[in-house]
C-alpha positions as CSV (number, residue, x, y, z in Angstrom):
1,X,9.2,-8.7,-19.2
2,X,7.1,-5.2,-19.9
3,X,8.9,-2.6,-22.2
4,X,9.4,0.7,-20.7
5,X,8.5,4.0,-22.4
6,X,11.0,6.1,-23.5
7,X,12.3,8.5,-21.1
8,X,15.1,11.1,-20.1
9,X,15.3,9.5,-16.6
10,X,18.9,8.8,-16.2
11,X,18.6,5.4,-14.2
12,X,19.5,2.5,-16.1
13,X,17.0,0.4,-17.7
14,X,17.5,-2.7,-15.3
15,X,17.2,-0.3,-12.5
16,X,13.9,1.0,-13.9
17,X,12.7,-2.3,-14.6
18,X,13.6,-3.5,-10.9
19,X,12.0,-0.4,-9.6
20,X,8.8,-0.5,-11.6
21,X,8.1,-4.4,-10.6
22,X,8.4,-3.5,-6.8
23,X,6.2,-0.6,-7.3
24,X,3.6,-2.3,-9.3
25,X,3.6,-5.1,-6.9
26,X,3.2,-2.7,-3.9
27,X,0.7,-0.6,-5.8
28,X,-1.9,-3.3,-6.1
29,X,-1.4,-4.3,-2.2
30,X,-1.9,-0.4,-1.2
31,X,-5.1,-0.5,-3.7
32,X,-6.4,-3.7,-1.9
33,X,-5.7,-2.1,1.5
34,X,-7.4,1.4,0.8
35,X,-10.3,-0.5,0.1
36,X,-10.3,-2.8,2.9
37,X,-9.9,0.4,5.4
38,X,-12.7,1.8,3.4
39,X,-14.9,-1.0,3.7
40,X,-13.8,-1.0,7.5
41,X,-15.0,2.7,7.4
42,X,-18.4,2.2,6.2
43,X,-19.1,-0.8,8.1
44,X,-18.0,-0.2,11.7
45,X,-20.3,-0.7,14.5
46,X,-19.7,-0.9,18.3
47,X,-19.0,1.3,21.2
48,X,-15.7,2.6,19.4
49,X,-17.8,3.7,16.5
50,X,-16.8,7.3,16.2
51,X,-13.1,7.0,17.0
52,X,-12.5,4.4,14.6
53,X,-14.9,5.6,11.9
54,X,-12.8,9.0,12.0
55,X,-9.3,6.8,12.2
56,X,-10.2,4.5,9.3
57,X,-11.4,7.7,7.3
58,X,-7.6,9.3,8.0
59,X,-6.0,5.8,6.9
60,X,-7.9,5.9,3.8
61,X,-7.0,9.2,2.9
62,X,-3.1,8.5,3.9
63,X,-3.5,5.6,1.4
64,X,-5.1,7.1,-1.4
65,X,-2.3,9.7,-1.5
66,X,0.2,6.9,-1.3
67,X,-1.4,5.1,-4.2
68,X,-0.9,8.2,-6.3
69,X,2.3,8.6,-5.4
70,X,3.6,5.1,-6.4
71,X,1.4,5.1,-9.5
72,X,3.0,8.4,-10.6
73,X,6.6,6.7,-9.5
74,X,5.9,3.7,-12.2
75,X,5.0,6.4,-14.9
76,X,8.2,8.7,-13.9
77,X,10.2,5.4,-14.6
78,X,8.4,4.6,-18.1
79,X,6.2,1.9,-16.6
80,X,2.4,1.2,-16.5
81,X,0.8,1.2,-13.5
82,X,-1.1,-1.9,-12.4
83,X,-4.2,0.5,-11.4
84,X,-6.9,-1.3,-12.3
85,X,-9.6,-3.0,-9.8
86,X,-9.3,-6.1,-11.6
87,X,-5.0,-6.0,-11.3
88,X,-5.5,-5.3,-7.8
89,X,-7.6,-8.2,-7.1
90,X,-5.9,-10.5,-9.1
91,X,-2.5,-9.3,-7.9
92,X,-2.6,-8.5,-4.6
93,X,-0.5,-10.4,-2.0
94,X,-3.0,-9.4,1.2
95,X,-5.5,-11.8,2.5
96,X,-9.1,-11.2,1.0
97,X,-11.1,-9.0,3.6
98,X,-14.4,-10.1,5.0
99,X,-17.4,-8.3,3.7
100,X,-19.2,-9.4,6.8
101,X,-17.1,-7.7,9.5
102,X,-18.9,-5.2,11.5
103,X,-17.3,-5.2,15.0
104,X,-14.9,-2.1,15.4
105,X,-12.1,-4.4,16.9
106,X,-12.8,-7.1,14.4
107,X,-12.1,-4.6,11.6
108,X,-8.8,-3.4,13.8
109,X,-7.8,-6.9,13.9
110,X,-8.1,-7.7,10.5
111,X,-6.5,-4.4,9.5
112,X,-3.7,-4.9,11.8
113,X,-2.8,-8.2,9.9
114,X,-2.8,-6.5,6.4
115,X,-0.9,-3.2,7.8
116,X,1.8,-5.6,9.0
117,X,1.9,-7.7,5.9
118,X,2.3,-4.7,3.5
119,X,5.0,-3.1,6.0
120,X,6.9,-6.4,5.4
121,X,6.9,-6.6,2.0
122,X,7.4,-2.7,1.6
123,X,10.4,-2.8,3.6
124,X,11.8,-5.7,1.5
125,X,11.1,-3.5,-1.6
126,X,13.2,-0.6,-0.3
127,X,16.1,-3.0,-0.1
128,X,15.6,-4.2,-3.4
129,X,14.8,-0.5,-4.9
130,X,18.2,0.5,-3.2
131,X,20.4,-2.6,-4.4
132,X,19.0,-1.7,-8.1
133,X,20.5,1.7,-7.7
134,X,17.2,3.4,-7.6
135,X,17.5,5.9,-4.5
136,X,14.4,7.8,-5.4
137,X,12.1,4.5,-5.3
138,X,13.9,3.3,-2.2
139,X,13.0,6.8,-0.5
140,X,9.5,6.7,-1.6
141,X,9.0,3.2,-0.6
142,X,10.6,4.2,3.1
143,X,7.7,6.8,3.3
144,X,5.5,4.1,2.6
145,X,7.0,2.1,5.3
146,X,7.0,4.7,7.8
147,X,3.2,5.4,6.9
148,X,2.4,2.0,7.4
149,X,4.3,1.5,10.5
150,X,2.4,4.3,12.2
151,X,-1.1,3.3,11.3
152,X,0.1,-0.3,12.7
153,X,0.9,1.3,15.9
154,X,-2.5,3.2,16.2
155,X,-4.3,0.0,15.2
156,X,-2.1,-2.1,17.8
157,X,-2.8,0.4,20.5
158,X,-6.6,-0.6,20.4
159,X,-6.0,-4.4,20.8
160,X,-2.9,-4.5,23.3
């Protein structure tokens, strides 16, 4: 079990340890999804290029901001973020993203699966953080869940 840095944060150590674990699990998945979205942004082709290229760029910006918020919450609780590319690659719970995908709707389908998977684990983390007594982490993860669900809705609109 990782040792937490000293802090005047008044959450109990067990709540902080639980939340740091939940946040780091979310962090590596968010970093992985961010990279998948960036890959889609760079490589998208086809008749929907302009719209998808712009949408993937927006998703990338949203995810990047969320990654920063999640990593900073880990530090606020006395933890160390699992923020390296190597840790993200070794710990992500998301399926690998193909580097050969080019068609816009193939990117949409692949990202839809990853957004849905991360939204599911994020909602579970919301409940776990709340049960641990960390309302602020639960709130941060709730906002993350809303962002993921909105992006999922936008992606699914292309394939429904």
